[in-house]
PAVEX-624594 format. One record per residue (C-alpha): chain; residue in one letter; x, y, z. Coordinates in steps of 0.1 Angstrom, whole numbers. Each point is the difference from the previous one (the first is absolute). Layout:
BEGIN
<r unit="A" code="A" px="X" py="Y" pz="Z"/>
...
//
This chain:
BEGIN
<r unit="A" code="M" px="1759" py="806" pz="630"/>
<r unit="A" code="Q" px="36" py="5" pz="11"/>
<r unit="A" code="D" px="0" py="36" pz="-11"/>
<r unit="A" code="V" px="-32" py="6" pz="19"/>
<r unit="A" code="R" px="15" py="-15" pz="31"/>
<r unit="A" code="K" px="31" py="22" pz="-3"/>
<r unit="A" code="W" px="-22" py="31" pz="-5"/>
<r unit="A" code="A" px="-20" py="-9" pz="31"/>
<r unit="A" code="D" px="32" py="-6" pz="21"/>
<r unit="A" code="G" px="13" py="34" pz="-12"/>
<r unit="A" code="L" px="-33" py="17" pz="10"/>
<r unit="A" code="R" px="1" py="-16" pz="34"/>
<r unit="A" code="R" px="36" py="12" pz="5"/>
<r unit="A" code="L" px="-10" py="35" pz="-10"/>
<r unit="A" code="L" px="-29" py="1" pz="24"/>
<r unit="A" code="R" px="23" py="-12" pz="28"/>
<r unit="A" code="R" px="26" py="27" pz="-9"/>
<r unit="A" code="H" px="-25" py="29" pz="4"/>
<r unit="A" code="R" px="2" py="-5" pz="38"/>
<r unit="A" code="D" px="38" py="-5" pz="0"/>
<r unit="A" code="P" px="16" py="25" pz="24"/>
<r unit="A" code="V" px="26" py="11" pz="-26"/>
<r unit="A" code="V" px="-26" py="6" pz="-27"/>
<r unit="A" code="V" px="-24" py="18" pz="24"/>
<r unit="A" code="Q" px="27" py="22" pz="14"/>
<r unit="A" code="T" px="15" py="9" pz="-34"/>
<r unit="A" code="L" px="-33" py="10" pz="-15"/>
<r unit="A" code="R" px="-12" py="20" pz="31"/>
<r unit="A" code="S" px="34" py="17" pz="4"/>
<r unit="A" code="A" px="2" py="10" pz="-37"/>
<r unit="A" code="T" px="-36" py="14" pz="1"/>
<r unit="A" code="A" px="6" py="20" pz="32"/>
<r unit="A" code="A" px="33" py="14" pz="-12"/>
<r unit="A" code="T" px="-15" py="11" pz="-33"/>
<r unit="A" code="I" px="-30" py="17" pz="16"/>
<r unit="A" code="A" px="21" py="17" pz="26"/>
<r unit="A" code="Y" px="23" py="15" pz="-28"/>
<r unit="A" code="V" px="-30" py="13" pz="-20"/>
<r unit="A" code="V" px="-15" py="16" pz="31"/>
<r unit="A" code="A" px="33" py="15" pz="10"/>
<r unit="A" code="L" px="5" py="16" pz="-34"/>
<r unit="A" code="H" px="-30" py="22" pz="6"/>
<r unit="A" code="L" px="7" py="8" pz="37"/>
<r unit="A" code="S" px="37" py="1" pz="4"/>
<r unit="A" code="P" px="22" py="30" pz="-12"/>
<r unit="A" code="E" px="28" py="-24" pz="-10"/>
<r unit="A" code="P" px="2" py="-9" pz="-37"/>
<r unit="A" code="A" px="6" py="-37" pz="7"/>
<r unit="A" code="P" px="-16" py="-9" pz="33"/>
<r unit="A" code="L" px="15" py="-34" pz="4"/>
<r unit="A" code="T" px="-3" py="0" pz="38"/>
<r unit="A" code="A" px="-38" py="-7" pz="-3"/>
<r unit="A" code="P" px="3" py="-32" pz="-20"/>
<r unit="A" code="L" px="30" py="-11" pz="21"/>
<r unit="A" code="T" px="-21" py="5" pz="32"/>
<r unit="A" code="A" px="-30" py="-18" pz="-15"/>
<r unit="A" code="L" px="23" py="-29" pz="-11"/>
<r unit="A" code="L" px="14" py="-3" pz="35"/>
<r unit="A" code="V" px="-33" py="4" pz="18"/>
<r unit="A" code="V" px="-21" py="-25" pz="-20"/>
<r unit="A" code="Q" px="4" py="-34" pz="16"/>
<r unit="A" code="V" px="-17" py="-33" pz="-5"/>
<r unit="A" code="T" px="-23" py="5" pz="30"/>
<r unit="A" code="L" px="-22" py="29" pz="12"/>
<r unit="A" code="Y" px="15" py="-1" pz="35"/>
<r unit="A" code="A" px="36" py="3" pz="-14"/>
<r unit="A" code="T" px="-11" py="28" pz="-24"/>
<r unit="A" code="L" px="-14" py="21" pz="28"/>
<r unit="A" code="T" px="29" py="-5" pz="24"/>
<r unit="A" code="N" px="26" py="6" pz="-27"/>
<r unit="A" code="G" px="-18" py="30" pz="-14"/>
<r unit="A" code="F" px="0" py="18" pz="34"/>
<r unit="A" code="R" px="36" py="-9" pz="7"/>
<r unit="A" code="R" px="12" py="12" pz="-34"/>
<r unit="A" code="V" px="-18" py="33" pz="2"/>
<r unit="A" code="N" px="15" py="6" pz="35"/>
<r unit="A" code="S" px="35" py="-9" pz="-12"/>
<r unit="A" code="V" px="-2" py="24" pz="-30"/>
<r unit="A" code="V" px="-14" py="29" pz="21"/>
<r unit="A" code="A" px="26" py="-6" pz="27"/>
<r unit="A" code="G" px="28" py="1" pz="-26"/>
<r unit="A" code="V" px="-13" py="32" pz="-16"/>
<r unit="A" code="L" px="-2" py="17" pz="34"/>
<r unit="A" code="V" px="36" py="-10" pz="8"/>
<r unit="A" code="A" px="12" py="13" pz="-33"/>
<r unit="A" code="I" px="-18" py="33" pz="5"/>
<r unit="A" code="A" px="16" py="4" pz="34"/>
<r unit="A" code="F" px="34" py="-8" pz="-13"/>
<r unit="A" code="S" px="-4" py="25" pz="-29"/>
<r unit="A" code="Q" px="-5" py="28" pz="25"/>
<r unit="A" code="L" px="33" py="-8" pz="17"/>
<r unit="A" code="V" px="25" py="-14" pz="-25"/>
<r unit="A" code="G" px="3" py="-7" pz="-37"/>
<r unit="A" code="L" px="8" py="-33" pz="-18"/>
<r unit="A" code="T" px="35" py="-11" pz="9"/>
<r unit="A" code="W" px="15" py="-33" pz="7"/>
<r unit="A" code="W" px="-1" py="4" pz="38"/>
<r unit="A" code="S" px="-35" py="15" pz="-1"/>
<r unit="A" code="L" px="-11" py="-30" pz="-21"/>
<r unit="A" code="A" px="13" py="-23" pz="26"/>
<r unit="A" code="L" px="-17" py="19" pz="28"/>
<r unit="A" code="L" px="-32" py="0" pz="-21"/>
<r unit="A" code="I" px="0" py="-38" pz="-4"/>
<r unit="A" code="V" px="7" py="-6" pz="37"/>
<r unit="A" code="A" px="-27" py="24" pz="10"/>
<r unit="A" code="S" px="-25" py="-14" pz="-25"/>
<r unit="A" code="L" px="6" py="-36" pz="11"/>
<r unit="A" code="A" px="-4" py="10" pz="37"/>
<r unit="A" code="V" px="-33" py="18" pz="-8"/>
<r unit="A" code="G" px="-11" py="-31" pz="-19"/>
<r unit="A" code="H" px="4" py="-21" pz="31"/>
<r unit="A" code="L" px="-18" py="26" pz="21"/>
<r unit="A" code="V" px="-31" py="2" pz="-22"/>
<r unit="A" code="R" px="1" py="-38" pz="-3"/>
<r unit="A" code="V" px="-4" py="-5" pz="-37"/>
<r unit="A" code="D" px="16" py="-35" pz="2"/>
<r unit="A" code="E" px="13" py="-11" pz="-34"/>
<r unit="A" code="Y" px="-4" py="35" pz="-14"/>
<r unit="A" code="I" px="28" py="15" pz="22"/>
<r unit="A" code="P" px="24" py="3" pz="-31"/>
<r unit="A" code="E" px="-28" py="19" pz="-18"/>
<r unit="A" code="V" px="3" py="28" pz="26"/>
<r unit="A" code="A" px="37" py="5" pz="-10"/>
<r unit="A" code="I" px="-8" py="-4" pz="-37"/>
<r unit="A" code="S" px="-27" py="27" pz="1"/>
<r unit="A" code="A" px="22" py="23" pz="20"/>
<r unit="A" code="M" px="29" py="-3" pz="-25"/>
<r unit="A" code="L" px="-22" py="5" pz="-30"/>
<r unit="A" code="V" px="-16" py="31" pz="14"/>
<r unit="A" code="L" px="33" py="15" pz="13"/>
<r unit="A" code="G" px="17" py="-6" pz="-33"/>
<r unit="A" code="V" px="-21" py="25" pz="-19"/>
<r unit="A" code="T" px="2" py="38" pz="0"/>
<r unit="A" code="T" px="-38" py="8" pz="2"/>
<r unit="A" code="I" px="-4" py="-20" pz="32"/>
<r unit="A" code="S" px="-34" py="15" pz="10"/>
<r unit="A" code="S" px="-18" py="-9" pz="-32"/>
<r unit="A" code="T" px="17" py="-34" pz="-3"/>
<r unit="A" code="A" px="-8" py="-9" pz="36"/>
<r unit="A" code="W" px="-37" py="9" pz="-6"/>
<r unit="A" code="A" px="0" py="-19" pz="-33"/>
<r unit="A" code="R" px="15" py="-31" pz="16"/>
<r unit="A" code="I" px="-26" py="0" pz="28"/>
<r unit="A" code="V" px="-28" py="4" pz="-25"/>
<r unit="A" code="E" px="13" py="-28" pz="-22"/>
<r unit="A" code="T" px="4" py="-23" pz="30"/>
<r unit="A" code="L" px="-35" py="6" pz="11"/>
<r unit="A" code="I" px="-13" py="-6" pz="-35"/>
<r unit="A" code="G" px="19" py="-33" pz="-3"/>
<r unit="A" code="A" px="-12" py="-11" pz="34"/>
<r unit="A" code="V" px="-36" py="9" pz="-6"/>
<r unit="A" code="V" px="0" py="-17" pz="-34"/>
<r unit="A" code="G" px="16" py="-31" pz="14"/>
<r unit="A" code="M" px="-26" py="-3" pz="27"/>
<r unit="A" code="G" px="-28" py="8" pz="-24"/>
<r unit="A" code="C" px="11" py="-28" pz="-23"/>
<r unit="A" code="N" px="-4" py="-25" pz="28"/>
<r unit="A" code="L" px="-35" py="12" pz="5"/>
<r unit="A" code="L" px="-10" py="0" pz="-37"/>
<r unit="A" code="L" px="21" py="-30" pz="-8"/>
<r unit="A" code="P" px="-2" py="-20" pz="32"/>
<r unit="A" code="P" px="28" py="-25" pz="6"/>
<r unit="A" code="P" px="-10" py="-37" pz="3"/>
<r unit="A" code="V" px="-2" py="-18" pz="33"/>
<r unit="A" code="W" px="29" py="-24" pz="1"/>
<r unit="A" code="V" px="-15" py="-26" pz="23"/>
<r unit="A" code="D" px="-4" py="-26" pz="-27"/>
<r unit="A" code="E" px="37" py="3" pz="-10"/>
<r unit="A" code="A" px="10" py="-3" pz="36"/>
<r unit="A" code="G" px="-22" py="-30" pz="4"/>
<r unit="A" code="E" px="16" py="-16" pz="-30"/>
<r unit="A" code="S" px="35" py="6" pz="15"/>
<r unit="A" code="I" px="-10" py="-16" pz="33"/>
<r unit="A" code="E" px="-15" py="-30" pz="-18"/>
<r unit="A" code="G" px="31" py="-3" pz="-21"/>
<r unit="A" code="L" px="22" py="-1" pz="31"/>
<r unit="A" code="A" px="-23" py="-27" pz="15"/>
<r unit="A" code="R" px="4" py="-21" pz="-31"/>
<r unit="A" code="R" px="38" py="3" pz="1"/>
<r unit="A" code="L" px="-1" py="-11" pz="36"/>
<r unit="A" code="R" px="-22" py="-29" pz="-11"/>
<r unit="A" code="Q" px="24" py="-12" pz="-27"/>
<r unit="A" code="L" px="29" py="1" pz="23"/>
<r unit="A" code="M" px="-19" py="-20" pz="27"/>
<r unit="A" code="L" px="-9" py="-26" pz="-26"/>
<r unit="A" code="R" px="36" py="-4" pz="-11"/>
<r unit="A" code="M" px="12" py="-3" pz="35"/>
<r unit="A" code="G" px="-27" py="-26" pz="8"/>
<r unit="A" code="E" px="9" py="-21" pz="-30"/>
<r unit="A" code="E" px="37" py="1" pz="9"/>
<r unit="A" code="A" px="-7" py="-8" pz="36"/>
<r unit="A" code="A" px="-17" py="-33" pz="-10"/>
<r unit="A" code="G" px="31" py="-12" pz="-19"/>
<r unit="A" code="L" px="37" py="-1" pz="1"/>
<r unit="A" code="T" px="11" py="36" pz="-2"/>
<r unit="A" code="P" px="37" py="11" pz="-1"/>
<r unit="A" code="W" px="7" py="29" pz="24"/>
<r unit="A" code="Q" px="10" py="22" pz="-30"/>
<r unit="A" code="Q" px="-35" py="-4" pz="-14"/>
<r unit="A" code="A" px="-15" py="9" pz="33"/>
<r unit="A" code="A" px="23" py="30" pz="2"/>
<r unit="A" code="E" px="-14" py="12" pz="-33"/>
<r unit="A" code="R" px="-35" py="1" pz="14"/>
<r unit="A" code="L" px="14" py="21" pz="28"/>
<r unit="A" code="H" px="14" py="25" pz="-25"/>
<r unit="A" code="E" px="-34" py="1" pz="-17"/>
<r unit="A" code="A" px="-17" py="8" pz="33"/>
<r unit="A" code="R" px="25" py="28" pz="6"/>
<r unit="A" code="R" px="-7" py="14" pz="-35"/>
<r unit="A" code="L" px="-37" py="4" pz="10"/>
<r unit="A" code="D" px="10" py="30" pz="20"/>
<r unit="A" code="H" px="3" py="19" pz="-33"/>
<r unit="A" code="A" px="-35" py="-10" pz="-9"/>
<r unit="A" code="I" px="-13" py="13" pz="34"/>
<r unit="A" code="V" px="16" py="34" pz="-8"/>
<r unit="A" code="E" px="-18" py="2" pz="-33"/>
<r unit="A" code="V" px="-33" py="-10" pz="15"/>
<r unit="A" code="D" px="5" py="26" pz="27"/>
<r unit="A" code="A" px="5" py="27" pz="-26"/>
<r unit="A" code="A" px="-32" py="-11" pz="-18"/>
<r unit="A" code="L" px="-19" py="0" pz="33"/>
<r unit="A" code="R" px="13" py="35" pz="9"/>
<r unit="A" code="Q" px="-13" py="13" pz="-33"/>
<r unit="A" code="A" px="-34" py="-16" pz="7"/>
<r unit="A" code="E" px="-1" py="15" pz="35"/>
<r unit="A" code="D" px="6" py="35" pz="-15"/>
<r unit="A" code="S" px="-26" py="-5" pz="-26"/>
<r unit="A" code="L" px="-26" py="-8" pz="27"/>
<r unit="A" code="R" px="7" py="32" pz="20"/>
<r unit="A" code="L" px="-22" py="30" pz="-7"/>
<r unit="A" code="N" px="-17" py="-19" pz="-28"/>
<r unit="A" code="P" px="-38" py="6" pz="-1"/>
<r unit="A" code="R" px="-5" py="-31" pz="-21"/>
<r unit="A" code="V" px="11" py="-23" pz="28"/>
<r unit="A" code="R" px="-20" py="-10" pz="30"/>
<r unit="A" code="E" px="16" py="-13" pz="31"/>
<r unit="A" code="G" px="35" py="9" pz="-13"/>
<r unit="A" code="L" px="15" py="-6" pz="34"/>
<r unit="A" code="L" px="-13" py="-35" pz="1"/>
<r unit="A" code="H" px="13" py="-8" pz="-34"/>
<r unit="A" code="R" px="35" py="13" pz="9"/>
<r unit="A" code="V" px="2" py="-19" pz="33"/>
<r unit="A" code="V" px="-12" py="-33" pz="-16"/>
<r unit="A" code="L" px="26" py="1" pz="-27"/>
<r unit="A" code="R" px="28" py="12" pz="23"/>
<r unit="A" code="T" px="-7" py="-27" pz="26"/>
<r unit="A" code="G" px="-3" py="-26" pz="-28"/>
<r unit="A" code="L" px="35" py="10" pz="-13"/>
<r unit="A" code="D" px="14" py="-1" pz="36"/>
<r unit="A" code="T" px="-12" py="-36" pz="4"/>
<r unit="A" code="L" px="15" py="-11" pz="-33"/>
<r unit="A" code="E" px="33" py="17" pz="9"/>
<r unit="A" code="I" px="1" py="-19" pz="33"/>
<r unit="A" code="C" px="-8" py="-32" pz="-19"/>
<r unit="A" code="T" px="29" py="8" pz="-23"/>
<r unit="A" code="V" px="24" py="4" pz="29"/>
<r unit="A" code="V" px="-12" py="-33" pz="16"/>
<r unit="A" code="L" px="3" py="-18" pz="-33"/>
<r unit="A" code="R" px="36" py="13" pz="-3"/>
<r unit="A" code="V" px="7" py="-14" pz="35"/>
<r unit="A" code="L" px="-16" py="-33" pz="-10"/>
<r unit="A" code="A" px="22" py="-2" pz="-31"/>
<r unit="A" code="R" px="30" py="6" pz="22"/>
<r unit="A" code="T" px="-11" py="-28" pz="22"/>
<r unit="A" code="F" px="-4" py="-23" pz="-30"/>
<r unit="A" code="T" px="35" py="10" pz="-12"/>
<r unit="A" code="D" px="16" py="-8" pz="34"/>
<r unit="A" code="L" px="-20" py="-32" pz="3"/>
<r unit="A" code="A" px="12" py="-11" pz="-35"/>
<r unit="A" code="K" px="36" py="7" pz="10"/>
<r unit="A" code="A" px="-4" py="-20" pz="33"/>
<r unit="A" code="R" px="-17" py="-30" pz="-16"/>
<r unit="A" code="E" px="20" py="-2" pz="-32"/>
<r unit="A" code="P" px="0" py="-24" pz="-18"/>
<r unit="A" code="E" px="-33" py="-11" pz="15"/>
<r unit="A" code="P" px="-34" py="17" pz="-9"/>
<r unit="A" code="L" px="-11" py="30" pz="21"/>
<r unit="A" code="F" px="-29" py="-21" pz="15"/>
<r unit="A" code="A" px="-11" py="-36" pz="2"/>
<r unit="A" code="S" px="-24" py="-10" pz="-27"/>
<r unit="A" code="D" px="-32" py="5" pz="20"/>
<r unit="A" code="A" px="11" py="32" pz="15"/>
<r unit="A" code="G" px="13" py="14" pz="-34"/>
<r unit="A" code="A" px="-34" py="-7" pz="-16"/>
<r unit="A" code="A" px="-17" py="18" pz="29"/>
<r unit="A" code="V" px="23" py="30" pz="-4"/>
<r unit="A" code="E" px="-8" py="1" pz="-37"/>
<r unit="A" code="R" px="-38" py="-2" pz="7"/>
<r unit="A" code="L" px="2" py="26" pz="28"/>
<r unit="A" code="L" px="20" py="26" pz="-20"/>
<r unit="A" code="S" px="-24" py="-5" pz="-30"/>
<r unit="A" code="Q" px="-30" py="7" pz="23"/>
<r unit="A" code="I" px="17" py="31" pz="15"/>
<r unit="A" code="A" px="9" py="12" pz="-35"/>
<r unit="A" code="D" px="-37" py="-2" pz="-11"/>
<r unit="A" code="A" px="-10" py="18" pz="33"/>
<r unit="A" code="V" px="25" py="28" pz="-8"/>
<r unit="A" code="V" px="-17" py="6" pz="-34"/>
<r unit="A" code="S" px="-35" py="-2" pz="16"/>
<r unit="A" code="F" px="11" py="26" pz="26"/>
<r unit="A" code="A" px="12" py="24" pz="-27"/>
<r unit="A" code="V" px="-33" py="-4" pz="-19"/>
<r unit="A" code="L" px="-19" py="7" pz="32"/>
<r unit="A" code="V" px="18" py="33" pz="8"/>
<r unit="A" code="T" px="-3" py="12" pz="-36"/>
<r unit="A" code="T" px="-36" py="-9" pz="-7"/>
<r unit="A" code="S" px="-24" py="30" pz="-1"/>
<r unit="A" code="I" px="-33" py="-20" pz="-3"/>
<r unit="A" code="S" px="-15" py="-12" pz="32"/>
<r unit="A" code="E" px="-12" py="-34" pz="-14"/>
<r unit="A" code="S" px="34" py="-7" pz="-15"/>
<r unit="A" code="A" px="18" py="9" pz="32"/>
<r unit="A" code="E" px="-23" py="-24" pz="20"/>
<r unit="A" code="S" px="8" py="-27" pz="-24"/>
<r unit="A" code="A" px="37" py="7" pz="2"/>
<r unit="A" code="E" px="-1" py="0" pz="38"/>
<r unit="A" code="A" px="-19" py="-33" pz="1"/>
<r unit="A" code="R" px="26" py="-15" pz="-24"/>
<r unit="A" code="L" px="29" py="13" pz="21"/>
<r unit="A" code="T" px="-15" py="-14" pz="32"/>
<r unit="A" code="A" px="-5" py="-34" pz="-16"/>
<r unit="A" code="E" px="36" py="-1" pz="-13"/>
<r unit="A" code="L" px="14" py="11" pz="34"/>
<r unit="A" code="H" px="-20" py="-27" pz="17"/>
<r unit="A" code="S" px="14" py="-27" pz="-23"/>
<r unit="A" code="A" px="35" py="14" pz="4"/>
<r unit="A" code="A" px="-3" py="-1" pz="38"/>
<r unit="A" code="G" px="-10" py="-37" pz="-2"/>
<r unit="A" code="T" px="30" py="-7" pz="-22"/>
<r unit="A" code="R" px="22" py="19" pz="24"/>
<r unit="A" code="D" px="-11" py="-22" pz="29"/>
<r unit="A" code="K" px="7" py="-31" pz="-20"/>
<r unit="A" code="L" px="34" py="13" pz="-9"/>
<r unit="A" code="A" px="8" py="7" pz="36"/>
<r unit="A" code="E" px="-8" py="-36" pz="9"/>
<r unit="A" code="L" px="23" py="-13" pz="-28"/>
<r unit="A" code="L" px="29" py="23" pz="10"/>
<r unit="A" code="R" px="-4" py="-10" pz="36"/>
<r unit="A" code="D" px="4" py="-36" pz="-10"/>
<r unit="A" code="D" px="30" py="8" pz="-21"/>
<r unit="A" code="V" px="17" py="18" pz="29"/>
<r unit="A" code="R" px="-6" py="-30" pz="23"/>
<r unit="A" code="R" px="19" py="-21" pz="-25"/>
<r unit="A" code="D" px="27" py="25" pz="-7"/>
<r unit="A" code="D" px="3" py="33" pz="20"/>
<r unit="A" code="R" px="30" py="14" pz="-18"/>
<r unit="A" code="N" px="-20" py="28" pz="-18"/>
<r unit="A" code="W" px="-28" py="5" pz="24"/>
<r unit="A" code="Q" px="6" py="38" pz="2"/>
<r unit="A" code="L" px="-5" py="4" pz="-38"/>
<r unit="A" code="L" px="-30" py="-22" pz="-1"/>
<r unit="A" code="G" px="-16" py="20" pz="28"/>
<r unit="A" code="A" px="9" py="32" pz="-18"/>
<r unit="A" code="V" px="-20" py="-13" pz="-31"/>
<r unit="A" code="L" px="-31" py="-4" pz="22"/>
<r unit="A" code="T" px="5" py="34" pz="16"/>
<r unit="A" code="E" px="3" py="18" pz="-33"/>
<r unit="A" code="V" px="-30" py="-18" pz="-14"/>
<r unit="A" code="N" px="-21" py="10" pz="30"/>
<r unit="A" code="R" px="10" py="36" pz="-5"/>
<r unit="A" code="L" px="-12" py="-1" pz="-36"/>
<r unit="A" code="L" px="-34" py="-15" pz="11"/>
<r unit="A" code="D" px="-4" py="26" pz="28"/>
<r unit="A" code="E" px="7" py="29" pz="-23"/>
<r unit="A" code="L" px="-26" py="-12" pz="-26"/>
<r unit="A" code="D" px="-27" py="-7" pz="27"/>
<r unit="A" code="T" px="-32" py="19" pz="-7"/>
<r unit="A" code="E" px="-5" py="9" pz="37"/>
<r unit="A" code="H" px="35" py="13" pz="2"/>
<r unit="A" code="R" px="-6" py="21" pz="-32"/>
<r unit="A" code="T" px="-32" py="15" pz="14"/>
<r unit="A" code="R" px="16" py="9" pz="33"/>
<r unit="A" code="R" px="30" py="15" pz="-18"/>
<r unit="A" code="L" px="-23" py="20" pz="-23"/>
<r unit="A" code="L" px="-21" py="14" pz="28"/>
<r unit="A" code="E" px="32" py="10" pz="19"/>
<r unit="A" code="E" px="14" py="18" pz="-30"/>
<r unit="A" code="L" px="-33" py="18" pz="-6"/>
<r unit="A" code="D" px="-1" py="12" pz="35"/>
<r unit="A" code="R" px="37" py="12" pz="-2"/>
<r unit="A" code="V" px="-5" py="18" pz="-33"/>
<r unit="A" code="S" px="-32" py="16" pz="12"/>
<r unit="A" code="A" px="17" py="12" pz="32"/>
<r unit="A" code="E" px="29" py="15" pz="-21"/>
<r unit="A" code="Q" px="-25" py="19" pz="-22"/>
<r unit="A" code="R" px="-18" py="13" pz="31"/>
<r unit="A" code="A" px="33" py="12" pz="15"/>
<r unit="A" code="K" px="9" py="18" pz="-33"/>
<r unit="A" code="R" px="-34" py="16" pz="-2"/>
<r unit="A" code="P" px="0" py="38" pz="5"/>
<r unit="A" code="P" px="-14" py="12" pz="33"/>
<r unit="A" code="W" px="-26" py="22" pz="-17"/>
<r unit="A" code="L" px="-13" py="-30" pz="-19"/>
<r unit="A" code="T" px="-4" py="-20" pz="31"/>
<r unit="A" code="W" px="-18" py="29" pz="17"/>
<r unit="A" code="L" px="-23" py="4" pz="-30"/>
<r unit="A" code="R" px="-8" py="-37" pz="-1"/>
<r unit="A" code="K" px="-10" py="1" pz="37"/>
<r unit="A" code="R" px="-21" py="32" pz="-5"/>
<r unit="A" code="V" px="-17" py="-11" pz="-31"/>
<r unit="A" code="G" px="-1" py="-37" pz="8"/>
<r unit="A" code="V" px="4" py="-30" pz="-23"/>
<r unit="A" code="P" px="-29" py="-21" pz="-12"/>
<r unit="A" code="E" px="-3" py="-34" pz="17"/>
<r unit="A" code="R" px="0" py="-17" pz="-33"/>
<r unit="A" code="L" px="34" py="14" pz="-9"/>
<r unit="A" code="R" px="14" py="-9" pz="33"/>
<r unit="A" code="R" px="-11" py="-36" pz="-4"/>
<r unit="A" code="N" px="14" py="-3" pz="-36"/>
<r unit="A" code="R" px="33" py="18" pz="6"/>
<r unit="A" code="G" px="27" py="-26" pz="-3"/>
<r unit="A" code="G" px="-23" py="-27" pz="14"/>
<r unit="A" code="G" px="9" py="-30" pz="-23"/>
<r unit="A" code="T" px="23" py="-30" pz="2"/>
<r unit="A" code="G" px="8" py="-2" pz="-36"/>
<r unit="A" code="R" px="-27" py="-26" pz="-9"/>
<r unit="A" code="S" px="-16" py="24" pz="-25"/>
<r unit="A" code="L" px="33" py="2" pz="-18"/>
//
């Protein structure tokens, strides 16, 4: 039985790994490079056309959008470098000073043609072509090999479509929410007891370390956003991207507010040492309130990452109930802290800051605030897309017309179906 369980666990790990970005990228890159080399052997005059697999290796990315954009930029960079080398070959040979001028001119041309991260490739292509004697045949071969590699790289994304990384981004967002929840629970437990200021300061350091987690989640979300662009398998890609992005923005704000709350707890612990942070009743209310907000944070993450309508409605109902309970506890805590300040007003600023920061957390997680923020972001992104649309496409849409059904469905959700 134990062997069967180990075999089953190994199978599950293998099934999970087939969508791992490293595994997917490695297999697709190796396949594209090999095919590009085989094709270039038949079409290029060079005996070892390594430019083709190199181009395919650089062009193939995890997402279709990145592959298309990188492919065009790389072809432009190579062609620009070859043209610069041909121009230099007509004027000067290969010397140390001509090489320096070639590099400067190539990098300048790279900025002019806007190939972004492939600007060094312009200079590399120019140096490789200028460094050979039969420059005309070598230049033509390099252009051919580059085109082969770019076409094969793009073709691999069509025949071997990359996965949509929404699930992975959702897992990252939920993981960040659970880390926030654990920190809130620890802070609530310590607020209800006698907490040395050094221990409260440790929670402040934990809150600051969450910034690194936000960076990792943002990288996963950017990958998911790219995988949704130009992907025919995805409907309402704009809505998916905006829902996930606004969800991460909310969690990032909650992280900042929680860090401020941890700093308030640390200052309060220093000011009240050796006494507890709060009186017994107020400490218990703080613990209960942070526990309720912690559960609401996780429910919020589940809401913005859920793709099934029924599950999203259930998550929204659960979040609304948790926020309602937290608001009641917040009001009770406000009464208790007001009574404490009447008895001893030495730390009234810090006690008031606790209520202010708790209110900010509740406001950010509020469902109405989320819906309003989501609609505003949808309008903003849609306006940016319309501004970037070519004039001829706008003219064509006005002349041909857009079906009413498409106008109604275009970007018209609030994320409930997610």
